[in-house]
N, CA, C, O and the ligand as a Tripos MOL2 file, in Angstrom:
@<TRIPOS>MOLECULE
protein
  205   203    52     0     0
PROTEIN
NO_CHARGES

@<TRIPOS>ATOM
      1 N         -45.0770  -23.5880   46.3720 N.3       1 MET1
      2 CA        -46.2880  -23.5870   47.2480 C.3       1 MET1
      3 C         -47.5470  -23.6830   46.3670 C.2       1 MET1
      4 O         -48.4810  -24.4200   46.6820 O.2       1 MET1
      5 N         -47.5520  -22.9330   45.2730 N.am      2 CYS2
      6 CA        -48.7160  -22.9360   44.3930 C.3       2 CYS2
      7 C         -48.6540  -24.0850   43.3740 C.2       2 CYS2
      8 O         -49.5540  -24.2360   42.5470 O.2       2 CYS2
      9 N         -47.5950  -24.8860   43.4400 N.am      3 GLY3
     10 CA        -47.4700  -25.9940   42.5400 C.3       3 GLY3
     11 C         -46.5620  -25.7080   41.3590 C.2       3 GLY3
     12 O         -46.2800  -26.6050   40.5640 O.2       3 GLY3
     13 N         -46.1020  -24.4790   41.2340 N.am      4 ARG4
     14 CA        -45.1630  -24.1950   40.1430 C.3       4 ARG4
     15 C         -43.8530  -24.8470   40.4450 C.2       4 ARG4
     16 O         -43.4160  -24.8950   41.5950 O.2       4 ARG4
     17 N         -43.2030  -25.3680   39.3750 N.am      5 THR5
     18 CA        -41.9210  -26.0150   39.5550 C.3       5 THR5
     19 C         -40.9840  -25.5030   38.4230 C.2       5 THR5
     20 O         -41.3690  -25.2850   37.2740 O.2       5 THR5
     21 N         -39.7640  -25.3400   38.8540 N.am      6 GLU6
     22 CA        -38.7240  -24.9430   37.8890 C.3       6 GLU6
     23 C         -37.5000  -25.7920   38.1220 C.2       6 GLU6
     24 O         -37.1810  -26.1380   39.2590 O.2       6 GLU6
     25 N         -36.7870  -26.1410   37.0030 N.am      7 ASP7
     26 CA        -35.5770  -26.9160   37.2070 C.3       7 ASP7
     27 C         -34.5840  -26.0950   38.0130 C.2       7 ASP7
     28 O         -33.9110  -26.6390   38.8890 O.2       7 ASP7
     29 N         -34.4750  -24.8010   37.7400 N.am      8 GLU8
     30 CA        -33.6030  -23.9130   38.4880 C.3       8 GLU8
     31 C         -34.4430  -22.7510   38.9210 C.2       8 GLU8
     32 O         -34.8380  -21.9340   38.0890 O.2       8 GLU8
     33 N         -34.7470  -22.6420   40.2770 N.am      9 PRO9
     34 CA        -35.5640  -21.5480   40.7550 C.3       9 PRO9
     35 C         -34.9360  -20.2000   40.3960 C.2       9 PRO9
     36 O         -33.7640  -19.9470   40.6770 O.2       9 PRO9
     37 N         -35.7650  -19.3210   39.7510 N.am     10 PRO10
     38 CA        -35.3110  -17.9930   39.4630 C.3      10 PRO10
     39 C         -34.8910  -17.2350   40.6770 C.2      10 PRO10
     40 O         -35.3300  -17.5380   41.7860 O.2      10 PRO10
     41 N         -34.0420  -16.2450   40.4910 N.am     11 VAL11
     42 CA        -33.5390  -15.4540   41.6510 C.3      11 VAL11
     43 C         -34.6530  -14.7250   42.3530 C.2      11 VAL11
     44 O         -34.5220  -14.3260   43.5100 O.2      11 VAL11
     45 N         -35.8020  -14.5440   41.6140 N.am     12 THR12
     46 CA        -36.9040  -13.8070   42.2000 C.3      12 THR12
     47 C         -37.7000  -14.6630   43.1930 C.2      12 THR12
     48 O         -38.5150  -14.1710   43.9740 O.2      12 THR12
     49 N         -37.4290  -15.9240   43.1220 N.am     13 TRP13
     50 CA        -38.1160  -16.8350   44.0670 C.3      13 TRP13
     51 C         -37.4920  -16.7740   45.4030 C.2      13 TRP13
     52 O         -36.3010  -16.4870   45.5270 O.2      13 TRP13
     53 N         -38.2960  -17.0460   46.4520 N.am     14 THR14
     54 CA        -37.8310  -16.9500   47.8090 C.3      14 THR14
     55 C         -37.7250  -18.3530   48.3770 C.2      14 THR14
     56 O         -38.6620  -19.1490   48.3050 O.2      14 THR14
     57 N         -36.5630  -18.6350   48.9430 N.am     15 SER15
     58 CA        -36.3930  -19.9680   49.5780 C.3      15 SER15
     59 C         -36.5500  -19.8540   51.0820 C.2      15 SER15
     60 O         -36.0650  -18.9110   51.7090 O.2      15 SER15
     61 N         -37.2280  -20.8210   51.6380 N.am     16 GLN16
     62 CA        -37.3650  -20.8600   53.0520 C.3      16 GLN16
     63 C         -37.1860  -22.2780   53.5690 C.2      16 GLN16
     64 O         -37.6040  -23.2480   52.9370 O.2      16 GLN16
     65 N         -36.5770  -22.3710   54.6910 N.am     17 ARG17
     66 CA        -36.3900  -23.6630   55.3170 C.3      17 ARG17
     67 C         -37.7460  -24.1920   55.7670 C.2      17 ARG17
     68 O         -38.5260  -23.4450   56.3580 O.2      17 ARG17
     69 N         -38.0340  -25.4200   55.5120 N.am     18 SER18
     70 CA        -39.3080  -25.9910   55.9060 C.3      18 SER18
     71 C         -39.1570  -27.4030   56.3180 C.2      18 SER18
     72 O         -38.3340  -28.1330   55.7670 O.2      18 SER18
     73 N         -39.9280  -27.8060   57.2720 N.am     19 ASN19
     74 CA        -39.8740  -29.2020   57.7230 C.3      19 ASN19
     75 C         -40.9600  -30.0210   57.0210 C.2      19 ASN19
     76 O         -41.1690  -31.1980   57.3160 O.2      19 ASN19
     77 N         -41.6270  -29.3740   56.1050 N.am     20 THR20
     78 CA        -42.6930  -30.0540   55.3680 C.3      20 THR20
     79 C         -42.1220  -31.2410   54.5870 C.2      20 THR20
     80 O         -41.1930  -31.0730   53.7970 O.2      20 THR20
     81 N         -42.6570  -32.4060   54.7980 N.am     21 PRO21
     82 CA        -42.1480  -33.5750   54.0500 C.3      21 PRO21
     83 C         -42.2110  -33.4510   52.5610 C.2      21 PRO21
     84 O         -41.4010  -34.0350   51.8410 O.2      21 PRO21
     85 N         -43.1770  -32.6880   52.0930 N.am     22 ARG22
     86 CA        -43.3370  -32.5290   50.6620 C.3      22 ARG22
     87 C         -42.1720  -31.7460   50.0320 C.2      22 ARG22
     88 O         -41.8120  -31.9820   48.8790 O.2      22 ARG22
     89 N         -41.5970  -30.8260   50.7890 N.am     23 SER23
     90 CA        -40.5330  -29.9970   50.2400 C.3      23 SER23
     91 C         -39.2710  -30.8010   50.0880 C.2      23 SER23
     92 O         -38.9850  -31.6810   50.9000 O.2      23 SER23
     93 N         -38.5270  -30.5120   49.0700 N.am     24 GLN24
     94 CA        -37.2670  -31.2080   48.8100 C.3      24 GLN24
     95 C         -36.1290  -30.5800   49.6360 C.2      24 GLN24
     96 O         -35.9720  -29.3590   49.6820 O.2      24 GLN24
     97 N         -35.3510  -31.4440   50.2790 N.am     25 ASP25
     98 CA        -34.1670  -30.9530   51.0170 C.3      25 ASP25
     99 C         -34.5460  -29.9860   52.1140 C.2      25 ASP25
    100 O         -33.7120  -29.1900   52.5470 O.2      25 ASP25
    101 N         -35.7790  -30.0340   52.5740 N.am     26 GLY26
    102 CA        -36.2190  -29.1180   53.6470 C.3      26 GLY26
    103 C         -36.2570  -27.6950   53.2430 C.2      26 GLY26
    104 O         -36.2830  -26.8170   54.1060 O.2      26 GLY26
    105 N         -36.2630  -27.4040   51.9200 N.am     27 VAL27
    106 CA        -36.3570  -26.0310   51.4700 C.3      27 VAL27
    107 C         -37.6360  -25.8200   50.6650 C.2      27 VAL27
    108 O         -37.9220  -26.5640   49.7270 O.2      27 VAL27
    109 N         -38.3870  -24.8170   51.0360 N.am     28 MET28
    110 CA        -39.6370  -24.4840   50.3020 C.3      28 MET28
    111 C         -39.3580  -23.2300   49.4800 C.2      28 MET28
    112 O         -38.8270  -22.2260   49.9550 O.2      28 MET28
    113 N         -39.7600  -23.3610   48.1970 N.am     29 TRP29
    114 CA        -39.5540  -22.2090   47.2980 C.3      29 TRP29
    115 C         -40.8770  -21.5260   47.0500 C.2      29 TRP29
    116 O         -41.9020  -22.1650   46.8150 O.2      29 TRP29
    117 N         -40.8240  -20.2150   47.1090 N.am     30 LEU30
    118 CA        -42.0090  -19.3990   46.8370 C.3      30 LEU30
    119 C         -41.7370  -18.5870   45.6000 C.2      30 LEU30
    120 O         -40.7380  -17.8710   45.5310 O.2      30 LEU30
    121 N         -42.6250  -18.6880   44.6090 N.am     31 CYS31
    122 CA        -42.4550  -17.8910   43.4140 C.3      31 CYS31
    123 C         -42.8000  -16.4450   43.7060 C.2      31 CYS31
    124 O         -43.2090  -16.1250   44.8220 O.2      31 CYS31
    125 N         -42.6460  -15.5690   42.7360 N.am     32 GLU32
    126 CA        -42.8630  -14.1560   42.9930 C.3      32 GLU32
    127 C         -44.2640  -13.9090   43.5020 C.2      32 GLU32
    128 O         -44.4590  -13.1600   44.4600 O.2      32 GLU32
    129 N         -45.2340  -14.5300   42.8750 N.am     33 ALA33
    130 CA        -46.6320  -14.3020   43.2610 C.3      33 ALA33
    131 C         -46.8660  -14.7680   44.6700 C.2      33 ALA33
    132 O         -47.4630  -14.0420   45.4650 O.2      33 ALA33
    133 N         -46.4090  -15.9710   45.0110 N.am     34 CYS34
    134 CA        -46.6220  -16.4800   46.3690 C.3      34 CYS34
    135 C         -45.8390  -15.6760   47.4000 C.2      34 CYS34
    136 O         -46.2750  -15.5000   48.5380 O.2      34 CYS34
    137 N         -44.6740  -15.1930   46.9780 N.am     35 THR35
    138 CA        -43.9110  -14.3710   47.9540 C.3      35 THR35
    139 C         -44.6900  -13.1130   48.2680 C.2      35 THR35
    140 O         -44.7450  -12.7110   49.4300 O.2      35 THR35
    141 N         -45.2980  -12.4730   47.2770 N.am     36 ARG36
    142 CA        -46.0950  -11.2840   47.5630 C.3      36 ARG36
    143 C         -47.2850  -11.6110   48.3940 C.2      36 ARG36
    144 O         -47.6510  -10.8480   49.2880 O.2      36 ARG36
    145 N         -47.9040  -12.7370   48.1180 N.am     37 GLN37
    146 CA        -49.1200  -13.0880   48.8810 C.3      37 GLN37
    147 C         -48.7980  -13.4450   50.2980 C.2      37 GLN37
    148 O         -49.6290  -13.2550   51.1860 O.2      37 GLN37
    149 N         -47.5960  -13.9650   50.5420 N.am     38 ASN38
    150 CA        -47.2690  -14.4670   51.8570 C.3      38 ASN38
    151 C         -46.3140  -13.5240   52.5930 C.2      38 ASN38
    152 O         -45.9420  -13.8020   53.7330 O.2      38 ASN38
    153 N         -45.9120  -12.4170   51.9660 N.am     39 VAL39
    154 CA        -44.9290  -11.5860   52.6270 C.3      39 VAL39
    155 C         -45.4380  -11.0430   53.9350 C.2      39 VAL39
    156 O         -44.6720  -10.9090   54.8890 O.2      39 VAL39
    157 N         -46.7600  -10.7170   54.0050 N.am     40 ARG40
    158 CA        -47.3080  -10.1850   55.2470 C.3      40 ARG40
    159 C         -47.2380  -11.2320   56.3380 C.2      40 ARG40
    160 O         -46.8100  -10.9450   57.4560 O.2      40 ARG40
    161 N         -47.6570  -12.4450   56.0190 N.am     41 SER41
    162 CA        -47.6370  -13.4940   57.0640 C.3      41 SER41
    163 C         -46.2220  -13.8250   57.4350 C.2      41 SER41
    164 O         -45.9330  -14.1150   58.5960 O.2      41 SER41
    165 N         -45.3440  -13.7860   56.4810 N.am     42 ILE42
    166 CA        -43.9220  -14.0530   56.7800 C.3      42 ILE42
    167 C         -43.3800  -12.9950   57.6960 C.2      42 ILE42
    168 O         -42.6900  -13.3060   58.6660 O.2      42 ILE42
    169 N         -43.6760  -11.7630   57.4110 N.am     43 GLU43
    170 CA        -43.1700  -10.6720   58.2470 C.3      43 GLU43
    171 C         -43.8480  -10.8050   59.6330 C.2      43 GLU43
    172 O         -43.2210  -10.5730   60.6660 O.2      43 GLU43
    173 N         -45.1440  -11.1830   59.6250 N.am     44 GLY44
    174 CA        -45.8290  -11.3070   60.9030 C.3      44 GLY44
    175 C         -45.1500  -12.3310   61.8100 C.2      44 GLY44
    176 O         -45.0320  -12.1390   63.0200 O.2      44 GLY44
    177 N         -44.7090  -13.4220   61.1880 N.am     45 ARG45
    178 CA        -44.0540  -14.4570   62.0230 C.3      45 ARG45
    179 C         -42.7140  -13.8440   62.5530 C.2      45 ARG45
    180 O         -42.3420  -14.0870   63.7010 O.2      45 ARG45
    181 N         -42.0210  -13.0750   61.7360 N.am     46 LEU46
    182 CA        -40.7920  -12.5120   62.1890 C.3      46 LEU46
    183 C         -41.0540  -11.5610   63.3120 C.2      46 LEU46
    184 O         -40.2990  -11.5160   64.2820 O.2      46 LEU46
    185 N         -42.1170  -10.7970   63.1980 N.am     47 ASP47
    186 CA        -42.4400   -9.8810   64.2780 C.3      47 ASP47
    187 C         -42.6820  -10.6050   65.5660 C.2      47 ASP47
    188 O         -42.2030  -10.1950   66.6240 O.2      47 ASP47
    189 N         -43.4200  -11.6790   65.4830 N.am     48 GLU48
    190 CA        -43.7170  -12.4630   66.6680 C.3      48 GLU48
    191 C         -42.3780  -12.9530   67.3220 C.2      48 GLU48
    192 O         -42.2210  -12.9680   68.5430 O.2      48 GLU48
    193 N         -41.4590  -13.3390   66.4520 N.am     49 ALA49
    194 CA        -40.2070  -13.8720   66.9710 C.3      49 ALA49
    195 C         -39.4400  -12.8010   67.7790 C.2      49 ALA49
    196 O         -38.6480  -13.1190   68.6660 O.2      49 ALA49
    197 N         -39.6970  -11.5550   67.4500 N.am     50 TRP50
    198 CA        -38.9650  -10.4910   68.1290 C.3      50 TRP50
    199 C         -39.6120  -10.0590   69.4430 C.2      50 TRP50
    200 O         -39.0740   -9.2220   70.1680 O.2      50 TRP50
    201 N         -40.7730  -10.6430   69.7380 N.am     51 TRP51
    202 CA        -41.4320  -10.2650   70.9770 C.3      51 TRP51
    203 C         -40.6170  -10.7580   72.1940 C.2      51 TRP51
    204 O         -41.0160  -10.5330   73.3360 O.2      51 TRP51
    205 ZN        -46.1850  -19.7680   43.7330 Zn       52 ZN52
@<TRIPOS>BOND
     1     1     2 1
     2     2     3 1
     3     3     4 2
     4     3     5 am
     5     5     6 1
     6     6     7 1
     7     7     8 2
     8     7     9 am
     9     9    10 1
    10    10    11 1
    11    11    12 2
    12    11    13 am
    13    13    14 1
    14    14    15 1
    15    15    16 2
    16    15    17 am
    17    17    18 1
    18    18    19 1
    19    19    20 2
    20    19    21 am
    21    21    22 1
    22    22    23 1
    23    23    24 2
    24    23    25 am
    25    25    26 1
    26    26    27 1
    27    27    28 2
    28    27    29 am
    29    29    30 1
    30    30    31 1
    31    31    32 2
    32    31    33 am
    33    33    34 1
    34    34    35 1
    35    35    36 2
    36    35    37 am
    37    37    38 1
    38    38    39 1
    39    39    40 2
    40    39    41 am
    41    41    42 1
    42    42    43 1
    43    43    44 2
    44    43    45 am
    45    45    46 1
    46    46    47 1
    47    47    48 2
    48    47    49 am
    49    49    50 1
    50    50    51 1
    51    51    52 2
    52    51    53 am
    53    53    54 1
    54    54    55 1
    55    55    56 2
    56    55    57 am
    57    57    58 1
    58    58    59 1
    59    59    60 2
    60    59    61 am
    61    61    62 1
    62    62    63 1
    63    63    64 2
    64    63    65 am
    65    65    66 1
    66    66    67 1
    67    67    68 2
    68    67    69 am
    69    69    70 1
    70    70    71 1
    71    71    72 2
    72    71    73 am
    73    73    74 1
    74    74    75 1
    75    75    76 2
    76    75    77 am
    77    77    78 1
    78    78    79 1
    79    79    80 2
    80    79    81 am
    81    81    82 1
    82    82    83 1
    83    83    84 2
    84    83    85 am
    85    85    86 1
    86    86    87 1
    87    87    88 2
    88    87    89 am
    89    89    90 1
    90    90    91 1
    91    91    92 2
    92    91    93 am
    93    93    94 1
    94    94    95 1
    95    95    96 2
    96    95    97 am
    97    97    98 1
    98    98    99 1
    99    99   100 2
   100    99   101 am
   101   101   102 1
   102   102   103 1
   103   103   104 2
   104   103   105 am
   105   105   106 1
   106   106   107 1
   107   107   108 2
   108   107   109 am
   109   109   110 1
   110   110   111 1
   111   111   112 2
   112   111   113 am
   113   113   114 1
   114   114   115 1
   115   115   116 2
   116   115   117 am
   117   117   118 1
   118   118   119 1
   119   119   120 2
   120   119   121 am
   121   121   122 1
   122   122   123 1
   123   123   124 2
   124   123   125 am
   125   125   126 1
   126   126   127 1
   127   127   128 2
   128   127   129 am
   129   129   130 1
   130   130   131 1
   131   131   132 2
   132   131   133 am
   133   133   134 1
   134   134   135 1
   135   135   136 2
   136   135   137 am
   137   137   138 1
   138   138   139 1
   139   139   140 2
   140   139   141 am
   141   141   142 1
   142   142   143 1
   143   143   144 2
   144   143   145 am
   145   145   146 1
   146   146   147 1
   147   147   148 2
   148   147   149 am
   149   149   150 1
   150   150   151 1
   151   151   152 2
   152   151   153 am
   153   153   154 1
   154   154   155 1
   155   155   156 2
   156   155   157 am
   157   157   158 1
   158   158   159 1
   159   159   160 2
   160   159   161 am
   161   161   162 1
   162   162   163 1
   163   163   164 2
   164   163   165 am
   165   165   166 1
   166   166   167 1
   167   167   168 2
   168   167   169 am
   169   169   170 1
   170   170   171 1
   171   171   172 2
   172   171   173 am
   173   173   174 1
   174   174   175 1
   175   175   176 2
   176   175   177 am
   177   177   178 1
   178   178   179 1
   179   179   180 2
   180   179   181 am
   181   181   182 1
   182   182   183 1
   183   183   184 2
   184   183   185 am
   185   185   186 1
   186   186   187 1
   187   187   188 2
   188   187   189 am
   189   189   190 1
   190   190   191 1
   191   191   192 2
   192   191   193 am
   193   193   194 1
   194   194   195 1
   195   195   196 2
   196   195   197 am
   197   197   198 1
   198   198   199 1
   199   199   200 2
   200   199   201 am
   201   201   202 1
   202   202   203 1
   203   203   204 2
@<TRIPOS>SUBSTRUCTURE
     1 MET1         2 RESIDUE 1 A MET
     2 CYS2         6 RESIDUE 1 A CYS
     3 GLY3        10 RESIDUE 1 A GLY
     4 ARG4        14 RESIDUE 1 A ARG
     5 THR5        18 RESIDUE 1 A THR
     6 GLU6        22 RESIDUE 1 A GLU
     7 ASP7        26 RESIDUE 1 A ASP
     8 GLU8        30 RESIDUE 1 A GLU
     9 PRO9        34 RESIDUE 1 A PRO
    10 PRO10       38 RESIDUE 1 A PRO
    11 VAL11       42 RESIDUE 1 A VAL
    12 THR12       46 RESIDUE 1 A THR
    13 TRP13       50 RESIDUE 1 A TRP
    14 THR14       54 RESIDUE 1 A THR
    15 SER15       58 RESIDUE 1 A SER
    16 GLN16       62 RESIDUE 1 A GLN
    17 ARG17       66 RESIDUE 1 A ARG
    18 SER18       70 RESIDUE 1 A SER
    19 ASN19       74 RESIDUE 1 A ASN
    20 THR20       78 RESIDUE 1 A THR
    21 PRO21       82 RESIDUE 1 A PRO
    22 ARG22       86 RESIDUE 1 A ARG
    23 SER23       90 RESIDUE 1 A SER
    24 GLN24       94 RESIDUE 1 A GLN
    25 ASP25       98 RESIDUE 1 A ASP
    26 GLY26      102 RESIDUE 1 A GLY
    27 VAL27      106 RESIDUE 1 A VAL
    28 MET28      110 RESIDUE 1 A MET
    29 TRP29      114 RESIDUE 1 A TRP
    30 LEU30      118 RESIDUE 1 A LEU
    31 CYS31      122 RESIDUE 1 A CYS
    32 GLU32      126 RESIDUE 1 A GLU
    33 ALA33      130 RESIDUE 1 A ALA
    34 CYS34      134 RESIDUE 1 A CYS
    35 THR35      138 RESIDUE 1 A THR
    36 ARG36      142 RESIDUE 1 A ARG
    37 GLN37      146 RESIDUE 1 A GLN
    38 ASN38      150 RESIDUE 1 A ASN
    39 VAL39      154 RESIDUE 1 A VAL
    40 ARG40      158 RESIDUE 1 A ARG
    41 SER41      162 RESIDUE 1 A SER
    42 ILE42      166 RESIDUE 1 A ILE
    43 GLU43      170 RESIDUE 1 A GLU
    44 GLY44      174 RESIDUE 1 A GLY
    45 ARG45      178 RESIDUE 1 A ARG
    46 LEU46      182 RESIDUE 1 A LEU
    47 ASP47      186 RESIDUE 1 A ASP
    48 GLU48      190 RESIDUE 1 A GLU
    49 ALA49      194 RESIDUE 1 A ALA
    50 TRP50      198 RESIDUE 1 A TRP
    51 TRP51      202 RESIDUE 1 A TRP
    52 ZN52       205 GROUP 0 **** ****
């Protein structure tokens, strides 16, 4: 998301399915920093799904 790329995503990275054309194979990878920054919004979406 932040533009970081790794040949093999570290285990600390978070993978999410995405329909974004930019993402490869429909999977978006979030590095540790982006995961922390987005964890609240991610959880927020999950909460909405449970409504
Ligand atoms: Zn990142």
